[in-house]
MARNUVO-245906 format. One record per residue: residue number from 0; residue in one letter; x, y, z of N, C-alpha, C in turn. Coordinates in steps of 0.02 Angstrom, whole numbers, plus 50000, padded with zeros to 5 digits. Layout:
residues N
    i  aa    n.X    n.Y    n.Z   ca.X   ca.Y   ca.Z    c.X    c.Y    c.Z
  NUM   a      X      Y      Z      X      Y      Z      X      Y      Z
...
//
This chain:
residues 79
    i  aa    n.X    n.Y    n.Z   ca.X   ca.Y   ca.Z    c.X    c.Y    c.Z
    0   m  48085  45640  48911  48052  45590  48866  48021  45624  48813
    1   t  48026  45619  48738  48006  45652  48685  47940  45613  48670
    2   l  47888  45653  48647  47822  45633  48633  47823  45608  48558
    3   t  47828  45540  48552  47825  45516  48483  47758  45511  48469
    4   y  47740  45493  48404  47672  45479  48384  47633  45416  48424
    5   r  47685  45359  48434  47666  45310  48459  47638  45314  48536
    6   n  47682  45360  48568  47663  45382  48648  47607  45417  48645
    7   f  47598  45463  48596  47536  45500  48595  47475  45463  48594
    8   v  47473  45420  48534  47419  45366  48538  47401  45323  48586
    9   a  47469  45306  48622  47444  45268  48685  47419  45308  48749
   10   f  47440  45375  48758  47415  45417  48793  47342  45437  48779
   11   a  47319  45447  48724  47259  45468  48701  47212  45412  48708
   12   a  47230  45339  48699  47191  45289  48699  47178  45271  48778
   13   t  47231  45282  48828  47226  45281  48900  47167  45324  48917
   14   f  47179  45387  48895  47129  45435  48920  47058  45420  48904
   15   v  47049  45410  48838  46973  45394  48812  46958  45325  48854
   16   l  46998  45283  48863  46962  45220  48903  46944  45248  48975
   17   v  46995  45288  49013  46976  45305  49084  46917  45347  49074
   18   a  46905  45391  49031  46849  45434  49031  46790  45394  49010
   19   a  46795  45350  48977  46727  45312  48959  46714  45265  48995
   20   a  46755  45240  49046  46734  45197  49102  46679  45210  49149
   21   p  46669  45265  49172  46611  45279  49211  46553  45273  49171
   22   l  46555  45313  49115  46508  45310  49069  46473  45245  49047
   23   l  46513  45205  49044  46497  45132  49028  46473  45096  49074
   24   l  46496  45112  49142  46475  45081  49206  46394  45105  49216
   25   w  46383  45173  49204  46319  45201  49204  46267  45176  49157
   26   r  46281  45158  49096  46250  45142  49048  46231  45056  49047
   27   l  46284  45032  49087  46269  44962  49088  46256  44941  49158
   28   s  46242  44986  49199  46218  44969  49278  46177  44910  49280
   29   n  46122  44895  49254  46083  44854  49258  46123  44789  49255
   30   v  46167  44775  49199  46208  44713  49189  46256  44715  49259
   31   v  46269  44763  49272  46323  44758  49331  46284  44727  49405
   32   i  46231  44753  49409  46188  44739  49469  46155  44664  49458
   33   l  46139  44650  49392  46132  44572  49378  46196  44519  49390
   34   g  46248  44550  49384  46307  44514  49394  46322  44496  49469
   35   f  46309  44546  49497  46323  44549  49583  46264  44503  49608
   36   g  46210  44506  49584  46158  44462  49615  46173  44392  49596
   37   a  46193  44384  49540  46212  44315  49515  46272  44290  49565
   38   l  46322  44317  49570  46367  44308  49638  46331  44292  49689
   39   l  46291  44331  49723  46264  44321  49786  46223  44244  49790
   40   m  46189  44248  49724  46137  44187  49731  46184  44118  49723
   41   s  46246  44132  49691  46286  44064  49678  46316  44053  49755
   42   a  46339  44104  49795  46373  44094  49854  46313  44077  49895
   43   l  46267  44094  49901  46203  44063  49939  46188  43998  49929
   44   m  46184  43963  49864  46158  43904  49838  46224  43853  49860
   45   t  46290  43882  49855  46335  43844  49878  46338  43825  49957
   46   l  46316  43873  49991  46310  43867  50056  46256  43818  50085
   47   v  46192  43825  50048  46149  43781  50069  46166  43714  50038
   48   a  46202  43703  49984  46209  43634  49961  46275  43601  50002
   49   e  46313  43641  50022  46361  43605  50061  46344  43556  50109
   50   p  46294  43558  50142  46278  43512  50198  46252  43450  50165
   51   f  46222  43451  50100  46195  43390  50065  46257  43356  50042
   52   q  46308  43396  50019  46365  43351  49996  46407  43320  50052
   53   r  46412  43349  50103  46439  43325  50159  46398  43257  50199
   54   w  46342  43265  50213  46308  43213  50229  46275  43157  50194
   55   t  46276  43165  50121  46238  43116  50082  46299  43109  50025
   56   p  46293  43061  49989  46331  43039  49938  46308  43074  49873
   57   l  46283  43133  49870  46255  43161  49809  46293  43191  49777
   58   p  46297  43184  49713  46354  43234  49667  46335  43300  49678
   59   r  46384  43347  49653  46375  43410  49681  46322  43452  49633
   60   w  46299  43430  49574  46249  43460  49531  46185  43431  49559
   61   l  46175  43392  49590  46114  43369  49623  46102  43412  49688
   62   s  46158  43410  49731  46155  43462  49789  46138  43523  49775
   63   l  46163  43548  49721  46152  43621  49693  46068  43638  49684
   64   a  46049  43577  49647  45974  43577  49616  45928  43582  49683
   65   f  45944  43526  49737  45915  43536  49789  45907  43604  49839
   66   a  45966  43629  49844  45980  43692  49866  45929  43734  49826
   67   g  45937  43745  49759  45900  43799  49721  45827  43786  49730
   68   l  45802  43728  49741  45735  43704  49760  45714  43728  49833
   69   i  45760  43719  49877  45753  43744  49957  45741  43816  49947
   70   i  45780  43856  49923  45787  43922  49926  45719  43948  49891
   71   f  45706  43919  49831  45645  43938  49783  45583  43925  49830
   72   a  45578  43875  49880  45523  43854  49918  45525  43911  49970
   73   f  45577  43933  49996  45583  43987  50057  45551  44055  50020
   74   v  45577  44074  49971  45556  44136  49936  45490  44130  49928
   75   f  45451  44077  49901  45383  44060  49879  45344  44066  49938
   76   a  45367  44030  49993  45325  44039  50060  45329  44097  50083
   77   a  45373  44148  50086  45380  44207  50113  45325  44259  50065
   78   a  45328  44236  50014  45283  44289  49971  45206  44265  49990
//
């Protein structure tokens, strides 16, 4: 394979992106942790809201609101 200008630019861009990815993750570690926490919180709220949806005729948003209030109450009580 001959190294054309287009191939060289593609290889150089790939190298820069691969080299910059760990630096970006390190600099944006707070954002990564916040995103992971948001995913865990959404999974917990969905887990708590599911029985409300199954046993009552409440809409999903109201079930999630009650789940959030219940989780907040448990955290507040534990503090």
